[in-house]
C-alpha positions in Angstrom: -26.9 -45.6 7.0 -25.1 -42.3 6.8 -25.1 -40.5 10.2 -26.7 -37.4 8.7 -29.5 -39.3 7.0 -30.1 -41.4 10.2 -30.3 -38.2 12.3 -32.9 -36.7 9.9 -34.8 -39.9 9.8 -35.0 -40.0 13.6 -36.1 -36.4 13.8 -38.8 -37.1 11.3 -40.0 -40.1 13.2 -40.1 -38.1 16.5 -42.1 -35.3 14.7 -44.6 -37.8 13.4 -44.9 -39.4 16.8 -45.5 -36.0 18.4 -48.2 -35.2 15.8 -49.9 -38.5 16.4 -49.9 -37.9 20.2 -50.9 -34.3 20.0 -53.9 -33.6 22.2 -54.3 -29.9 21.6 -53.9 -27.4 18.8 -50.7 -26.0 20.2 -49.1 -29.4 20.5 -50.0 -30.1 16.8 -48.5 -26.7 15.7 -45.3 -27.4 17.7 -45.0 -30.9 16.2 -45.4 -29.5 12.7 -43.1 -26.5 13.3 -40.3 -26.2 10.8 -39.5 -22.5 11.0 -37.1 -20.7 13.2 -35.4 -22.5 16.1 -37.5 -22.9 19.2 -36.4 -24.6 22.5 -39.1 -25.3 25.0 -39.9 -28.3 27.2 -42.4 -30.4 25.3 -45.0 -30.5 28.1 -45.4 -26.7 27.9 -47.5 -26.8 24.8 -50.5 -28.7 26.2 -50.4 -26.5 29.3 -50.2 -23.3 27.3 -53.1 -24.4 25.1 -55.2 -25.0 28.3 -54.6 -21.5 29.5 -54.3 -19.5 26.2 -57.3 -21.0 24.3 -59.8 -18.6 25.8 -57.8 -15.6 24.4 -57.6 -16.8 20.9 -60.7 -15.1 19.7 -59.4 -11.6 20.4 -56.5 -9.5 19.2 -54.1 -10.4 22.1 -51.0 -8.6 23.1 -48.3 -11.2 24.0 -44.9 -10.1 25.4 -42.2 -12.7 25.4 -38.9 -12.0 27.1 -36.2 -14.1 25.4 -36.5 -14.2 21.6 -33.4 -16.4 20.9 -34.0 -18.2 17.6 -37.4 -16.7 17.0 -39.3 -20.0 16.8 -41.7 -19.3 19.6 -42.8 -16.1 17.9 -43.7 -18.2 14.9 -45.7 -20.5 17.1 -47.6 -17.7 18.8 -48.4 -16.2 15.4 -49.8 -19.5 14.1 -51.8 -20.0 17.3 -53.3 -16.6 17.7 -53.5 -15.4 14.1 -52.6 -12.2 12.3 -54.4 -9.8 14.6 -52.2 -10.7 17.6 -49.6 -8.1 18.7 -46.5 -10.0 19.4 -43.7 -8.3 21.4 -40.3 -9.9 21.7 -37.6 -8.7 24.2 -34.0 -9.8 23.9 -30.5 -8.5 24.6 -29.2 -9.5 21.2 -29.7 -6.8 18.5 -29.7 -9.5 15.8 -33.1 -10.5 17.0 -34.6 -7.5 15.2 -34.6 -9.7 12.1 -37.7 -11.4 13.4 -39.8 -8.2 13.2 -42.8 -8.5 10.9 -46.3 -7.1 10.6 -47.7 -6.9 14.2 -44.4 -8.4 15.6 -42.1 -6.0 17.3 -38.7 -6.6 18.9 -37.3 -4.5 21.7 -33.6 -4.7 22.6 -32.8 -4.3 26.3 -32.2 -6.1 29.5 -35.0 -7.5 31.7 -33.4 -6.3 34.9 -33.6 -2.7 33.6 -36.8 -1.4 35.2 -36.8 1.8 33.1 -36.5 -0.2 29.9 -39.3 -2.5 30.9 -41.5 0.4 31.8 -40.8 2.1 28.5 -41.8 -1.1 26.6 -45.0 -1.5 28.6 -45.9 2.1 28.1 -45.4 1.8 24.3 -47.2 -1.6 23.8 -50.1 -1.0 26.2 -51.9 -3.4 28.5 -50.6 -7.0 28.2 -52.7 -10.1 27.8 -49.9 -12.7 28.2 -46.5 -12.2 29.6 -43.9 -15.0 29.1 -40.6 -14.7 30.9 -38.1 -17.0 29.0 -35.2 -14.6 29.5 -32.0 -15.0 31.5 -33.6 -17.4 34.1 -31.6 -15.6 36.8 -33.5 -15.1 40.0 -33.0 -11.4 40.4 -34.0 -10.7 36.8 -37.1 -12.9 37.1 -38.1 -10.9 40.3 -37.6 -7.5 38.6 -39.6 -8.6 35.7 -42.5 -9.8 37.8 -42.6 -6.8 40.0 -42.4 -4.4 37.1 -44.7 -6.0 34.6 -47.2 -8.0 36.6 -49.2 -4.7 37.2 -49.1 -4.1 33.5 -51.0 -7.3 32.7 -54.7 -6.9 32.1 -57.1 -7.9 34.8 -58.0 -11.1 33.0 -54.5 -11.8 31.6 -51.7 -14.3 32.3 -48.2 -14.2 33.7 -45.9 -17.1 32.7 -42.4 -17.8 33.8 -40.5 -20.7 32.2 -37.5 -22.7 33.2 -38.0 -22.6 36.9 -35.6 -25.5 36.9 -32.9 -22.8 37.2 -33.9 -22.4 40.9 -32.6 -25.9 41.5 -29.4 -25.8 39.4 -26.0 -25.3 41.0 -23.5 -24.0 39.9 -24.9 -22.4 36.8 -27.5 -20.3 38.7 -26.6 -20.7 42.3 -29.8 -22.7 42.9 -30.7 -25.6 45.1 -33.7 -27.4 46.7 -35.2 -25.0 49.3 -32.3 -22.5 48.9 -33.2 -19.1 50.1 -33.2 -16.3 47.4 -34.2 -18.5 44.5 -37.2 -17.5 42.4 -39.1 -20.7 43.3 -38.8 -19.7 47.0 -40.2 -16.3 46.2 -43.1 -17.9 44.4 -43.8 -20.1 47.5 -44.2 -16.9 49.4 -46.7 -15.7 46.9 -48.9 -18.7 47.9 -49.2 -17.1 51.3 -50.1 -13.7 49.7 -52.7 -15.4 47.5 -54.3 -16.6 50.7 -54.0 -13.2 52.6 -57.8 -13.2 52.9 -57.5 -15.8 55.6 -54.7 -14.4 57.6 -55.6 -13.9 61.3 -55.5 -10.6 63.1 -52.1 -9.3 64.0 -50.5 -10.3 60.7 -49.5 -7.5 58.4 -52.1 -7.1 55.6 -50.0 -5.2 53.1 -49.3 -8.2 50.8 -53.0 -8.4 50.2 -52.5 -6.4 47.0 -51.5 -9.7 45.3 -54.6 -11.5 46.7 -56.8 -8.8 45.1 -55.2 -9.2 41.7 -54.6 -13.0 41.4 -57.3 -15.6 40.7 -54.9 -18.6 40.9 -51.4 -19.9 40.7 -50.7 -22.9 38.6 -47.4 -24.8 39.1 -46.1 -27.2 36.6 -42.7 -28.8 36.1 -40.4 -25.8 35.4 -43.3 -23.5 34.8 -45.6 -21.1 36.7 -48.8 -19.5 35.3 -50.6 -16.9 37.3 -54.1 -16.0 36.3 -55.0 -12.4 37.0 -58.5 -11.3 37.9 -59.9 -8.6 40.1 -60.7 -10.5 43.3 -63.0 -9.7 46.2 -62.9 -11.4 49.6 -64.1 -15.0 49.3 -67.6 -15.7 50.5 -68.4 -18.7 52.7 -71.8 -19.9 51.5 -73.2 -23.0 53.1 -75.7 -24.8 50.8 -78.4 -27.4 51.5 -81.6 -27.2 53.4 -79.9 -28.0 56.7 -77.3 -25.2 56.4 -77.8 -22.7 59.2 -74.7 -20.5 58.9 -75.1 -17.2 57.3 -73.0 -16.3 54.2 -70.1 -14.1 55.2 -66.9 -12.9 53.7 -63.5 -14.1 54.8 -62.3 -12.2 57.9 -59.9 -9.6 56.6 -59.5 -5.9 57.1 -60.0 -3.7 54.0 
Protein backbone atom coordinates (compact mmCIF):
# COMPACT_ATOMS: atom_id res chain seq x y z
CA UNK A 1 0.00 0.00 0.00
CA UNK A 2 1.28 3.46 -0.89
CA UNK A 3 2.56 5.32 2.17
CA UNK A 4 0.16 8.27 1.63
CA UNK A 5 -2.86 5.97 1.28
CA UNK A 6 -1.81 3.99 4.33
CA UNK A 7 -1.43 7.19 6.35
CA UNK A 8 -4.91 8.41 5.37
CA UNK A 9 -6.37 5.00 6.16
CA UNK A 10 -4.81 4.98 9.63
CA UNK A 11 -6.06 8.49 10.31
CA UNK A 12 -9.53 7.46 9.22
CA UNK A 13 -9.48 4.45 11.50
CA UNK A 14 -8.31 6.55 14.44
CA UNK A 15 -11.11 9.03 13.77
CA UNK A 16 -13.70 6.25 13.67
CA UNK A 17 -12.33 4.79 16.90
CA UNK A 18 -12.50 8.20 18.58
CA UNK A 19 -16.11 8.65 17.44
CA UNK A 20 -17.02 5.18 18.68
CA UNK A 21 -15.46 5.88 22.10
CA UNK A 22 -16.81 9.43 22.43
CA UNK A 23 -18.57 9.86 25.75
CA UNK A 24 -19.52 13.52 25.36
CA UNK A 25 -20.71 15.99 22.74
CA UNK A 26 -17.33 17.71 22.58
CA UNK A 27 -15.45 14.44 22.13
CA UNK A 28 -17.76 13.60 19.24
CA UNK A 29 -17.28 17.03 17.65
CA UNK A 30 -13.50 16.74 18.01
CA UNK A 31 -13.52 13.26 16.49
CA UNK A 32 -15.56 14.48 13.50
CA UNK A 33 -13.53 17.67 13.06
CA UNK A 34 -12.17 18.15 9.54
CA UNK A 35 -11.77 21.92 9.46
CA UNK A 36 -8.79 24.03 10.38
CA UNK A 37 -5.85 22.50 12.24
CA UNK A 38 -6.29 21.93 15.97
CA UNK A 39 -3.66 20.55 18.36
CA UNK A 40 -4.97 19.63 21.80
CA UNK A 41 -4.39 16.67 24.09
CA UNK A 42 -7.24 14.22 23.47
CA UNK A 43 -8.28 14.01 27.13
CA UNK A 44 -9.12 17.73 27.19
CA UNK A 45 -12.39 17.33 25.32
CA UNK A 46 -14.23 15.23 27.92
CA UNK A 47 -12.97 17.56 30.65
CA UNK A 48 -14.07 20.69 28.81
CA UNK A 49 -17.48 19.19 28.13
CA UNK A 50 -17.87 18.49 31.85
CA UNK A 51 -17.15 22.12 32.75
CA UNK A 52 -18.54 23.97 29.72
CA UNK A 53 -21.88 22.18 29.31
CA UNK A 54 -23.74 24.40 31.79
CA UNK A 55 -22.86 27.47 29.71
CA UNK A 56 -24.10 26.19 26.36
CA UNK A 57 -27.60 27.61 26.70
CA UNK A 58 -26.43 31.23 26.82
CA UNK A 59 -24.54 33.57 24.52
CA UNK A 60 -21.12 32.96 26.03
CA UNK A 61 -18.01 35.07 25.56
CA UNK A 62 -15.01 32.77 25.16
CA UNK A 63 -11.49 34.17 24.91
CA UNK A 64 -8.72 31.86 23.71
CA UNK A 65 -5.10 32.94 23.77
CA UNK A 66 -3.28 31.07 21.02
CA UNK A 67 -5.22 30.78 17.76
CA UNK A 68 -2.54 28.93 15.74
CA UNK A 69 -4.30 26.92 13.01
CA UNK A 70 -7.78 28.11 13.98
CA UNK A 71 -9.22 24.65 14.58
CA UNK A 72 -10.20 25.18 18.20
CA UNK A 73 -12.26 28.21 17.20
CA UNK A 74 -14.15 25.91 14.84
CA UNK A 75 -14.77 23.50 17.71
CA UNK A 76 -16.02 26.19 20.10
CA UNK A 77 -18.36 27.49 17.41
CA UNK A 78 -19.85 24.06 16.81
CA UNK A 79 -20.18 23.41 20.53
CA UNK A 80 -21.64 26.76 21.66
CA UNK A 81 -23.53 27.73 18.54
CA UNK A 82 -23.89 30.94 16.50
CA UNK A 83 -24.67 33.24 19.44
CA UNK A 84 -21.32 32.68 21.14
CA UNK A 85 -18.82 35.54 21.01
CA UNK A 86 -15.45 33.97 20.25
CA UNK A 87 -12.31 36.02 20.81
CA UNK A 88 -8.95 34.78 19.60
CA UNK A 89 -5.61 36.30 20.63
CA UNK A 90 -2.39 35.55 18.79
CA UNK A 91 0.93 37.13 17.87
CA UNK A 92 0.64 36.11 14.21
CA UNK A 93 -1.21 38.70 12.06
CA UNK A 94 -2.16 35.95 9.60
CA UNK A 95 -4.59 34.61 12.19
CA UNK A 96 -6.95 37.44 11.27
CA UNK A 97 -8.11 35.20 8.43
CA UNK A 98 -10.14 33.24 11.00
CA UNK A 99 -12.40 36.19 11.72
CA UNK A 100 -16.08 35.52 11.02
CA UNK A 101 -19.47 36.63 12.34
CA UNK A 102 -19.18 36.75 16.16
CA UNK A 103 -15.52 35.68 15.91
CA UNK A 104 -12.89 38.35 16.43
CA UNK A 105 -9.10 38.09 16.37
CA UNK A 106 -6.80 40.42 18.29
CA UNK A 107 -3.09 40.52 17.47
CA UNK A 108 -0.78 41.12 20.40
CA UNK A 109 1.35 39.51 23.07
CA UNK A 110 -0.10 37.95 26.20
CA UNK A 111 2.66 39.36 28.38
CA UNK A 112 1.55 42.89 27.39
CA UNK A 113 -0.72 43.97 30.24
CA UNK A 114 -1.96 47.08 28.43
CA UNK A 115 -2.91 45.00 25.38
CA UNK A 116 -4.81 42.46 27.49
CA UNK A 117 -6.61 45.24 29.34
CA UNK A 118 -7.67 46.83 26.04
CA UNK A 119 -9.02 43.53 24.74
CA UNK A 120 -10.91 42.90 27.97
CA UNK A 121 -12.40 46.39 27.94
CA UNK A 122 -13.56 45.94 24.35
CA UNK A 123 -15.07 42.45 24.60
CA UNK A 124 -16.67 42.85 28.04
CA UNK A 125 -16.95 40.30 30.86
CA UNK A 126 -15.55 36.88 29.97
CA UNK A 127 -17.37 33.59 30.52
CA UNK A 128 -14.47 31.29 29.60
CA UNK A 129 -10.79 32.15 29.32
CA UNK A 130 -8.44 29.57 27.78
CA UNK A 131 -4.69 30.19 27.90
CA UNK A 132 -3.12 28.15 25.11
CA UNK A 133 -0.52 30.77 24.29
CA UNK A 134 3.25 30.76 24.70
CA UNK A 135 3.26 28.32 27.68
CA UNK A 136 6.02 30.42 29.22
CA UNK A 137 5.65 30.79 32.97
CA UNK A 138 5.93 34.58 33.09
CA UNK A 139 3.34 34.97 30.32
CA UNK A 140 0.93 32.58 32.00
CA UNK A 141 1.25 34.50 35.24
CA UNK A 142 0.70 37.91 33.60
CA UNK A 143 -2.38 36.55 31.82
CA UNK A 144 -3.82 35.12 35.02
CA UNK A 145 -3.25 38.23 37.09
CA UNK A 146 -4.60 40.53 34.36
CA UNK A 147 -7.62 38.61 33.09
CA UNK A 148 -8.81 36.47 36.01
CA UNK A 149 -10.56 39.53 37.51
CA UNK A 150 -12.26 40.08 34.10
CA UNK A 151 -13.93 36.66 34.18
CA UNK A 152 -17.56 36.66 35.28
CA UNK A 153 -18.40 35.58 38.80
CA UNK A 154 -19.63 32.20 37.49
CA UNK A 155 -17.05 31.86 34.72
CA UNK A 156 -14.07 29.59 34.07
CA UNK A 157 -10.32 30.07 33.80
CA UNK A 158 -8.43 27.35 31.89
CA UNK A 159 -4.71 27.04 31.27
CA UNK A 160 -3.50 24.33 28.92
CA UNK A 161 -0.15 22.58 28.51
CA UNK A 162 1.00 22.85 32.10
CA UNK A 163 3.48 20.19 30.99
CA UNK A 164 5.76 23.09 30.05
CA UNK A 165 6.41 23.56 33.78
CA UNK A 166 8.19 20.20 33.74
CA UNK A 167 10.08 20.55 30.48
CA UNK A 168 13.78 21.40 30.36
CA UNK A 169 15.44 22.89 28.37
CA UNK A 170 12.60 24.26 26.19
CA UNK A 171 10.92 26.17 29.02
CA UNK A 172 13.36 25.92 31.91
CA UNK A 173 11.01 23.71 33.86
CA UNK A 174 11.47 20.78 36.18
CA UNK A 175 9.66 18.81 38.85
CA UNK A 176 9.22 21.05 41.89
CA UNK A 177 11.32 23.78 40.29
CA UNK A 178 10.75 27.21 41.79
CA UNK A 179 9.31 29.82 39.46
CA UNK A 180 7.29 27.50 37.22
CA UNK A 181 3.60 28.11 36.69
CA UNK A 182 2.66 24.82 38.33
CA UNK A 183 4.50 25.92 41.49
CA UNK A 184 2.52 29.19 41.40
CA UNK A 185 -0.72 27.20 41.11
CA UNK A 186 0.27 25.09 44.10
CA UNK A 187 0.47 28.32 46.05
CA UNK A 188 -3.06 29.19 44.96
CA UNK A 189 -4.26 26.05 46.73
CA UNK A 190 -3.19 27.71 49.98
CA UNK A 191 -4.97 30.91 48.99
CA UNK A 192 -8.14 28.97 48.14
CA UNK A 193 -8.05 27.73 51.74
CA UNK A 194 -7.31 31.13 53.28
CA UNK A 195 -10.56 30.85 55.25
CA UNK A 196 -8.85 28.34 57.48
CA UNK A 197 -5.57 30.10 58.09
CA UNK A 198 -4.80 30.62 61.77
CA UNK A 199 -4.27 33.99 63.48
CA UNK A 200 -0.94 35.61 62.79
CA UNK A 201 -0.91 34.69 59.10
CA UNK A 202 -1.26 37.49 56.54
CA UNK A 203 -4.88 37.46 55.27
CA UNK A 204 -4.27 39.53 52.11
CA UNK A 205 -4.33 36.52 49.72
CA UNK A 206 -7.95 35.92 50.78
CA UNK A 207 -9.04 37.85 47.66
CA UNK A 208 -8.63 34.64 45.67
CA UNK A 209 -10.59 32.64 48.26
CA UNK A 210 -13.47 35.08 47.89
CA UNK A 211 -13.54 34.66 44.08
CA UNK A 212 -12.76 30.96 43.48
CA UNK A 213 -15.18 28.10 44.05
CA UNK A 214 -12.71 25.38 43.14
CA UNK A 215 -9.50 24.41 41.36
CA UNK A 216 -9.55 21.33 39.15
CA UNK A 217 -6.21 19.83 38.21
CA UNK A 218 -5.93 17.42 35.28
CA UNK A 219 -2.90 16.19 33.35
CA UNK A 220 -1.41 19.32 31.74
CA UNK A 221 -4.57 21.36 32.48
CA UNK A 222 -5.97 23.55 35.25
CA UNK A 223 -9.58 24.79 35.41
CA UNK A 224 -10.59 27.30 38.06
CA UNK A 225 -14.30 27.83 38.68
CA UNK A 226 -15.13 31.35 39.74
CA UNK A 227 -17.92 32.12 42.17
CA UNK A 228 -18.48 34.81 44.78
CA UNK A 229 -17.63 32.97 47.98
CA UNK A 230 -18.45 33.63 51.62
CA UNK A 231 -16.75 32.06 54.61
CA UNK A 232 -17.56 28.32 54.77
CA UNK A 233 -20.10 27.31 57.40
CA UNK A 234 -19.51 24.34 59.68
CA UNK A 235 -22.96 22.83 60.05
CA UNK A 236 -23.20 19.58 62.05
CA UNK A 237 -26.27 17.54 61.13
CA UNK A 238 -28.15 14.75 62.88
CA UNK A 239 -30.21 14.65 66.06
CA UNK A 240 -27.12 14.14 68.21
CA UNK A 241 -25.24 17.16 66.86
CA UNK A 242 -24.66 19.71 69.63
CA UNK A 243 -22.21 22.13 68.03
CA UNK A 244 -23.64 25.39 66.73
CA UNK A 245 -23.27 26.31 63.08
CA UNK A 246 -20.45 28.80 62.72
CA UNK A 247 -18.36 30.32 59.97
CA UNK A 248 -14.74 29.41 59.46
CA UNK A 249 -12.46 31.53 61.69
CA UNK A 250 -11.16 34.32 59.52
CA UNK A 251 -10.91 38.09 59.81
CA UNK A 252 -12.98 40.08 57.33
